[in-house]
C-alpha positions in Angstrom: 42.5 165.5 103.8 46.2 165.4 102.9 47.3 168.2 100.6 47.8 167.1 97.0 48.0 168.5 93.4 46.3 167.2 90.3 47.2 167.7 86.7 44.6 167.7 84.0 43.6 168.6 80.5 40.2 169.9 79.4 38.1 170.6 76.3 39.9 167.9 74.2 43.4 169.0 75.2 42.8 172.7 74.4 43.3 173.5 78.1 46.0 172.5 80.6 44.9 172.7 84.2 46.4 172.3 87.7 44.8 172.5 91.1 46.1 171.9 94.6 45.0 171.9 98.2 47.6 173.3 100.5 45.9 173.8 103.9 48.3 171.6 105.9 51.3 172.9 104.0 50.5 176.6 104.6 49.6 175.6 108.2 53.0 174.2 108.7 54.6 177.5 107.5 52.3 179.5 109.8 53.3 177.4 112.7 57.0 177.6 112.0 57.1 181.3 111.4 54.2 182.4 113.7 52.7 184.5 110.9 49.8 186.8 111.6 46.7 186.5 109.4 47.5 189.0 106.6 51.1 187.7 106.4 49.7 184.1 106.4 47.5 184.9 103.5 50.3 186.5 101.5 52.8 183.7 102.2 50.1 181.0 101.7 49.1 182.3 98.3 52.7 182.6 97.2 53.5 179.0 98.4 50.4 177.6 96.7 51.4 179.3 93.4 54.9 178.0 93.9 53.6 174.4 94.3 51.7 174.7 91.0 54.4 176.4 89.1 56.8 173.7 90.3 54.4 171.1 88.8 55.0 172.7 85.4 58.7 171.8 85.6 60.4 168.5 84.8 62.7 166.1 86.5 64.8 167.7 89.2 64.2 171.2 88.1 63.4 173.8 90.9 61.8 177.2 91.1 62.4 180.2 93.4 59.9 183.0 93.8 60.7 186.5 95.2 58.1 189.1 95.7 58.8 192.6 97.0 56.2 195.2 96.5 57.5 197.8 99.0 54.8 196.9 101.6 55.3 196.4 105.3 55.5 192.6 104.9 58.9 193.0 103.2 60.1 190.3 100.9 58.3 187.0 100.3 60.6 184.1 99.3 59.4 180.7 98.1 61.2 177.6 96.8 59.4 174.7 95.2 60.2 171.6 93.1 58.5 169.1 90.8 57.8 166.7 93.8 55.2 169.0 95.4 57.7 170.1 98.1 57.7 173.8 99.0 59.1 176.1 101.6 58.8 179.8 102.2 59.0 182.8 104.5 58.4 186.5 104.8 60.6 189.2 106.2 58.0 190.5 108.6 55.8 187.6 109.6 53.9 189.6 112.3 52.1 191.8 109.7 48.4 192.2 109.9 45.7 194.8 109.1 42.0 195.2 109.4 39.9 193.6 106.6 39.7 195.5 103.3 36.5 196.9 101.7 35.5 193.5 100.4 35.7 192.0 103.9 38.9 190.1 103.1 42.4 190.0 104.4 44.2 193.1 103.0 47.1 191.3 101.3 47.6 194.2 98.8 48.3 196.6 101.7 50.8 194.2 103.2 52.6 193.3 100.0 52.4 196.7 98.2 52.4 197.2 94.5 55.7 199.1 94.0 58.0 196.3 93.0 58.5 193.0 91.2 57.5 189.4 91.2 60.6 187.5 90.2 60.7 183.8 89.2 64.0 181.9 89.0 64.0 178.5 87.4 66.9 176.1 88.0 66.6 173.8 84.9 70.1 172.3 85.2 72.0 174.9 83.3 75.0 176.9 84.6 72.7 179.9 85.2 69.0 179.8 86.2 66.4 181.2 83.9 65.0 184.4 85.5 61.8 186.2 84.6 60.1 189.1 86.3 57.1 191.3 86.0 56.0 194.5 87.9 53.4 193.8 90.5 49.9 194.7 89.1 47.7 194.3 92.2 49.6 193.0 95.2 46.8 190.5 95.7 49.2 187.9 94.1 46.7 185.8 92.1 46.6 188.5 89.4 50.3 189.0 89.8 51.1 185.4 89.1 48.7 185.5 86.1 50.6 188.5 84.8 53.9 186.6 85.2 52.8 183.6 83.3 51.1 185.6 80.5 54.0 188.0 80.0 57.0 185.9 80.9 55.9 182.5 79.7 53.7 183.8 76.9 50.9 181.5 77.8 47.3 182.8 78.3 46.5 181.8 81.8 44.4 182.4 84.9 45.6 181.9 88.4 43.5 181.6 91.5 45.0 181.3 95.0 43.4 181.7 98.4 43.9 181.3 102.1 41.4 181.4 105.0 42.7 182.0 108.5 41.0 180.9 111.7 40.5 183.3 114.7 43.4 181.6 116.5 45.6 182.4 113.5 45.9 178.8 112.3 45.0 178.0 108.7 41.5 177.0 107.9 41.8 176.4 104.2 44.3 177.0 101.4 44.5 176.1 97.8 44.8 177.2 94.2 44.6 176.5 90.5 46.1 177.5 87.2 44.3 177.3 83.9 46.3 177.6 80.7 45.1 177.9 77.1 47.0 175.9 74.6 47.8 177.2 71.1 44.8 177.0 68.8 42.1 177.0 71.6 38.9 178.0 69.8 37.0 181.1 70.7 34.0 179.2 72.0 36.1 177.4 74.6 37.8 180.7 75.6 34.5 182.4 76.2 33.1 179.5 78.1 36.0 179.5 80.5 35.9 183.3 80.9 32.3 183.1 81.9 32.8 180.3 84.4 35.8 182.2 86.0 33.5 185.2 86.5 31.0 183.2 88.6 33.1 180.7 90.5 33.2 180.6 94.3 36.5 181.9 95.8 39.1 179.1 95.8 39.6 179.3 99.6 35.8 178.8 100.1 35.9 175.7 97.8 38.7 174.2 99.9 36.8 175.1 103.1 33.8 173.2 101.8 35.9 170.1 101.4 36.3 170.2 97.7 39.2 168.1 96.3 41.5 169.4 93.6 39.6 167.4 91.0 36.3 168.9 92.1 37.8 172.4 92.0 38.8 171.9 88.4 35.4 170.6 87.6 33.9 173.7 89.2 36.2 176.0 87.2 36.0 174.2 83.9 32.7 172.3 84.0 32.1 168.7 85.0 32.6 166.3 82.1 35.1 168.7 80.4 38.1 167.6 82.4 40.5 164.7 81.9 42.6 164.0 85.0 46.2 162.8 84.3 48.0 162.4 87.6 48.2 163.5 91.2 51.1 164.1 93.6 51.4 164.9 97.3 52.1 168.4 98.5 54.0 169.3 101.7 56.2 171.8 103.4 59.7 170.5 103.1 63.0 172.3 103.8 66.4 171.3 102.5 68.3 172.4 105.6 69.8 169.8 107.9 72.3 169.5 110.7 74.7 167.9 108.3 74.4 170.8 105.8 75.0 173.4 108.6 77.9 171.3 109.9 79.5 171.2 106.5 78.9 175.0 106.1 80.8 175.7 109.4 83.7 173.4 108.4 83.9 175.2 105.0 84.5 178.5 106.9 88.0 177.2 107.8 89.9 176.6 111.0 90.7 180.3 111.8 87.0 181.2 111.7 86.0 178.2 113.8 88.7 178.9 116.3 87.4 182.5 116.6 83.9 181.1 117.4 85.3 179.0 120.1 87.4 181.8 121.7 84.8 184.5 121.3 81.4 182.9 122.1 82.3 179.3 123.0 79.3 178.2 120.9 77.5 178.8 117.6 73.9 179.0 116.6 72.4 178.9 113.1 68.8 179.6 112.0 67.3 178.6 108.7 65.1 181.4 107.4 62.9 179.1 105.4 61.8 176.7 108.1 62.9 178.7 111.2 64.8 175.6 112.5 67.5 176.4 115.0 70.8 174.5 115.1 73.0 174.8 118.2 76.7 173.8 118.4 78.4 173.7 121.8 82.1 174.4 122.4 82.7 170.6 122.2 80.9 170.4 118.9 83.0 173.3 117.5 86.2 171.7 118.7 85.3 168.5 116.8 84.5 170.6 113.7 87.8 172.4 114.1 89.6 169.0 113.9 87.7 168.2 110.8 88.6 171.6 109.2 92.3 171.1 110.0 92.4 167.5 108.8 
């Protein structure tokens, strides 16, 4: 099943809800960065949250997420947009630990809790809107909940999860965000809180083959949800050979001449997708002509 996201309302528009399956998307990130299981879980949870937070935006707005809790995984960086496109990487992709006391991947140990979750929104203004919160658990679902509640001032619940196969590929990944609109009655709030206590972990729902629609019905109750729209989700990087070429030209003729004389070639690597770009001496000489002209 291809990854996708669904938008919905529930309880007569008292609740706004989003859910996404991201198994293939997180799997692509794992393949590109060769992440080990705990790092895969941390990156996958962050990318899934990024996809859903991106769906809250409008038009060509974009969102960037930075997580640094002081743990051995280092920094997690994720970019997402309104089209369901997301990319991400971690500083130390080969990070893994034994399972925690609950028998789950020890994301908290990898991420740490001594740091911040920072969200930067590019909404078309001169400067992005930046919000941040201290990490509260390092498990990331609760941390994204804390961000939305404290920075966006919207009562919310975030669930994100990743299951990793023994061969380190991704078995299942997905997530949801539930948001209470102003004026939500107490009965609805209590009903949702009770359901959230008893639901199956989100990664298990995806593993069982549940769609985003079925996930929201599981969380909010069948018959309570009105589905509005869906959109595809995929790993998508904005890098390209053309962009790297233009970046080299922008360095100027002196810098390009130095590359030719010193190394006789140039290599560039995109941190987000781990794509390598190689420029031979002949390539650089052609770029030098462009820089001079």
